[in-house]
C-alpha positions in Angstrom: 98.5 103.5 63.2 99.4 103.3 59.5 100.0 107.0 59.0 102.5 107.6 61.9 104.6 104.5 60.8 104.7 105.7 57.2 105.7 109.2 58.3 108.4 107.9 60.5 109.7 105.8 57.6 109.4 108.6 55.0 111.7 111.1 56.8 114.8 108.7 57.3 114.2 107.3 53.8 114.3 110.7 52.3 117.4 111.7 54.2 119.2 108.4 53.4 118.4 109.0 49.7 119.8 112.5 49.7 123.0 111.3 51.4 123.3 108.5 49.0 122.9 110.8 46.0 125.3 113.4 47.5 128.0 110.6 47.5 128.0 110.7 43.7 129.7 114.2 43.8 133.2 113.7 45.2 134.3 117.3 44.8 131.2 118.5 46.8 131.8 115.8 49.4 135.4 117.0 49.8 134.5 120.7 50.0 131.4 120.6 52.2 131.9 117.4 54.2 135.4 116.0 54.4 137.1 119.4 54.8 134.0 121.3 55.9 131.6 119.6 58.3 133.5 116.4 59.2 136.6 117.9 60.9 134.4 119.6 63.5 132.2 116.6 64.3 135.2 114.2 64.4 137.1 116.6 66.7 134.0 116.9 69.0 133.6 113.2 69.1 137.3 112.7 70.0 137.0 115.4 72.7 134.0 113.6 74.3 135.5 110.1 73.9 138.8 111.2 75.4 137.0 111.9 78.7 136.7 108.2 79.2 139.8 106.0 79.8 138.3 103.0 78.0 137.0 102.4 74.5 133.4 103.5 74.6 132.9 102.6 71.0 133.2 98.9 71.9 130.4 99.5 74.5 128.2 101.3 72.0 128.5 98.5 69.5 127.9 95.9 72.2 124.7 97.8 73.2 123.5 98.0 69.6 124.0 94.3 69.1 122.3 93.6 72.4 119.3 95.8 71.4 118.9 94.0 68.1 119.0 90.6 69.7 116.5 91.8 72.3 114.1 92.9 69.6 114.5 89.7 67.7 113.8 87.6 70.8 110.9 89.8 71.8 109.3 89.6 68.4 109.7 85.8 68.4 108.0 85.4 71.7 105.1 87.7 70.8 104.7 86.6 67.2 101.5 84.5 67.8 99.8 87.2 69.8 100.5 90.0 67.2 97.6 90.9 64.9 98.1 90.4 61.2 98.3 94.2 60.7 101.0 94.6 63.4 103.1 91.9 61.7 103.2 94.0 58.6 104.7 96.9 60.5 107.6 94.9 62.0 109.6 94.9 58.8 109.0 98.6 58.4 110.3 99.2 61.9 113.4 97.2 61.1 113.9 99.1 57.9 113.5 102.4 59.8 116.1 101.3 62.4 118.7 100.5 59.8 118.0 103.6 57.8 118.7 105.7 61.0 121.9 103.8 61.5 122.9 104.4 57.9 122.3 108.1 58.2 124.2 108.4 61.5 127.1 106.4 60.1 127.3 108.5 56.9 127.1 111.8 58.8 129.8 111.0 61.4 132.3 109.4 59.0 130.9 107.2 56.2 130.6 110.0 53.5 134.4 110.0 53.5 134.2 106.9 51.2 133.0 109.3 48.5 135.8 111.9 48.8 138.6 112.1 46.2 141.8 110.1 47.0 144.1 111.7 49.6 146.9 110.9 47.2 145.6 113.7 44.9 145.4 116.1 47.7 149.0 115.3 48.6 150.2 115.6 45.0 151.4 111.9 44.8 151.3 110.4 41.3 149.4 107.3 40.3 151.7 106.0 37.6 152.0 102.2 37.6 155.3 100.4 37.8 156.8 97.5 35.8 158.5 94.5 37.5 162.0 96.0 37.1 160.9 99.2 38.8 159.2 97.2 41.5 162.4 95.4 42.2 164.3 98.7 42.4 161.7 99.9 45.0 162.1 96.6 46.8 165.9 97.1 47.0 165.5 100.6 48.3 163.1 99.5 51.1 165.3 96.5 52.0 168.4 98.8 52.4 166.4 101.4 54.3 164.8 98.9 56.7 168.1 97.2 57.3 169.8 100.5 58.0 167.1 101.6 60.5 167.3 98.2 62.2 171.0 98.6 62.7 170.4 102.0 64.4 167.8 100.6 66.8 168.9 100.1 70.4 165.7 98.6 71.9 162.1 98.8 71.0 160.1 100.1 74.0 157.1 98.2 75.4 154.7 101.0 74.4 151.7 101.9 76.6 148.6 103.3 74.9 149.3 106.8 76.2 152.8 106.8 74.9 151.6 105.8 71.4 148.9 108.5 71.6 151.4 111.3 72.5 154.1 110.1 70.1 151.8 109.6 67.2 150.0 112.9 67.8 153.4 114.6 67.8 154.3 113.0 64.5 151.1 114.2 63.0 151.7 117.7 64.3 155.1 117.8 62.4 153.4 116.6 59.2 150.6 119.2 59.7 153.2 121.9 59.2 153.7 120.6 55.7 150.1 119.9 54.8 146.8 120.7 56.7 145.5 117.2 55.8 147.5 115.9 58.7 146.0 118.3 61.3 145.0 116.2 64.3 143.1 118.0 67.1 142.0 116.3 70.3 144.0 113.1 70.1 142.0 110.0 71.1 143.8 106.6 70.8 142.4 103.8 72.9 143.3 100.2 73.6 140.5 97.8 72.6 138.6 96.3 75.6 139.4 92.7 74.7 142.7 92.3 72.8 142.3 88.5 72.9 139.2 88.5 70.8 140.5 91.1 68.4 143.7 89.1 68.0 141.7 86.0 67.4 139.9 87.5 64.5 143.1 89.0 63.0 142.6 92.7 63.6 145.5 95.1 64.3 143.3 98.1 65.1 140.1 99.7 63.9 138.3 103.0 63.9 135.0 103.4 65.7 132.9 106.0 63.8 130.2 106.4 66.4 132.6 107.4 69.1 135.4 108.9 67.0 138.0 106.6 68.6 141.1 105.0 67.0 141.4 101.6 68.7 144.6 99.6 69.1 145.2 96.0 69.6 147.9 96.2 72.3 148.8 92.5 72.0 150.6 93.3 68.8 154.4 93.1 68.8 155.9 96.4 69.9 157.7 97.1 66.6 154.4 97.1 64.8 152.4 99.4 67.1 153.8 102.8 66.0 152.8 102.4 62.4 149.4 100.8 63.3 148.6 103.8 65.6 149.4 106.2 62.8 147.3 104.2 60.3 144.2 104.3 62.6 144.6 108.0 63.3 144.5 108.4 59.5 140.9 107.0 59.6 140.1 109.5 62.3 141.1 112.3 60.0 138.5 111.1 57.4 140.6 108.7 55.4 138.1 105.9 54.8 139.9 103.6 52.5 142.6 101.2 53.9 145.2 101.9 51.2 144.9 105.7 51.8 145.2 105.2 55.6 148.3 103.1 54.8 149.7 106.1 52.9 149.0 108.6 55.6 150.3 106.3 58.3 153.5 105.6 56.4 154.2 109.3 55.7 153.6 110.3 59.3 155.5 107.5 61.0 158.4 107.5 58.6 158.9 111.3 59.0 158.8 111.1 62.8 162.1 111.9 64.6 161.5 108.7 66.6 163.7 105.9 65.1 161.2 103.2 66.2 158.4 104.9 64.3 160.6 105.2 61.2 161.5 101.5 61.4 157.9 100.4 62.0 156.7 102.4 58.9 159.4 101.1 56.6 159.0 97.5 57.9 155.3 97.5 57.2 155.8 99.0 53.7 158.5 96.4 53.0 155.9 93.7 53.7 153.5 95.0 51.0 156.3 95.4 48.5 157.8 91.9 49.1 154.3 90.4 48.8 153.9 92.2 45.4 157.3 91.1 44.2 156.6 87.5 45.3 153.5 87.4 43.1 155.2 89.0 40.1 158.8 87.8 40.2 159.6 84.9 42.7 163.3 84.9 41.8 163.7 88.5 42.6 161.8 88.0 45.8 164.3 85.3 46.9 167.2 87.6 46.2 165.7 90.5 48.2 164.7 88.2 51.0 168.2 87.0 51.4 169.5 90.6 51.6 167.4 91.2 54.8 169.4 91.3 58.1 168.8 88.5 60.5 167.3 91.0 63.0 164.7 92.1 60.4 163.9 88.4 59.5 163.5 87.8 63.3 160.8 90.5 63.3 159.0 88.8 60.4 159.2 85.6 62.3 157.9 87.2 65.5 154.9 88.7 63.7 154.1 85.5 61.9 154.3 83.5 65.2 152.0 86.1 66.8 149.3 85.6 64.3 149.7 81.9 64.3 149.3 81.8 68.0 146.0 83.8 68.1 144.6 83.5 64.6 144.5 79.9 63.5 141.9 79.0 60.9 139.8 82.1 61.8 142.1 84.4 59.8 140.9 83.0 56.5 137.2 83.5 57.4 137.8 87.0 58.6 139.9 87.8 55.5 136.9 86.9 53.3 134.4 88.8 55.5 136.6 91.9 55.4 137.0 91.6 51.7 133.2 91.6 51.4 132.8 94.7 53.6 135.3 96.6 51.5 133.5 95.8 48.3 130.2 96.9 49.8 131.8 100.3 50.5 132.8 100.8 46.8 136.3 99.4 47.2 135.7 97.0 44.4 139.1 95.4 44.4 138.4 94.3 48.0 141.4 93.5 50.1 143.7 93.7 47.1 143.3 97.5 47.3 145.9 97.4 50.1 148.5 96.9 47.3 147.6 100.4 45.9 150.0 101.6 48.5 152.9 100.1 46.5 151.9 102.3 43.5 152.1 105.4 45.7 155.4 104.3 47.3 156.9 103.9 43.8 155.7 107.4 42.8 157.1 108.9 46.0 160.4 107.1 45.5 160.6 108.2 41.8 159.8 111.8 42.7 162.4 111.9 45.4 165.0 110.3 43.2 164.4 112.8 40.4 164.7 115.7 42.9 168.0 114.4 44.3 169.5 113.9 40.8 168.6 117.5 39.9 167.5 118.7 36.4 168.6 116.6 33.5 171.2 118.2 31.2 171.2 117.8 27.4 174.2 116.2 25.8 
């Protein structure tokens, strides 16, 4: 009995070790996995998942949790009747199970955590800003968001199918500029239980085992376009949250749909204002007072939404998510979301320089 168990453990342990070591070579991961093997497997998963009208990823995870609980209860009931030798193998079987899960996760998506930053691929700089420059960026996004809000007539009550088609169309436009935005076999699903997802403070999530981008359809309608584009970014192999923010912003803000443009700029304005509030409270107040009442009403609507569902649970989930991000090499934890502000500054600076034209010597 000992030999079969050891053999079963040796194979997944060896594969897991190879995958782990491979992750230390970002250039190879990018070439052979992220832009090599992964696009095919993710497209295949989306094709299969799209055959079902509901989020099968939620069901897969529920079955996995149920299986683990069943095994725990079964072992507890049989613990006294198990021989001493059999009890030694139980931890090995548990280790084997989680090694297989690790291998599957890494192959179907997780290796993307080791790829170089998508900002490098898109040619976006990483130069940090000072407070004065941050305020300039804040003013730009306040004016832009205000302007888009004035153009809005009415935000539609999006269905999941409308979000899928409009977001896929927005990605198709961006794919003409850069192949990193190529999105085959669109698959955007509504989560099975929006109440639970809202209660724990989640706007949407990617299900690696099914290849689905899942949306919380309880969200305010003006938030949904950007969130859908963000989650699709994860489908395209963008693992880190700040990078998915970048892809979601670029896609939604360049959509011909005014509501997508507003959603993207509104969301980015939130990140920028948060950063300014931490670094220069006085400038934050001035910028806040420049916002149109309609934009402030959206801030209030979103705040009331989370207050209604979230309650005290938000703090706990925030801490848990922070821990998860750090376990996946995102050492700054949830603070990494603010890296998007660095990229926004560099995009703004680059566009400003292009519009001004070449400098002339005096």
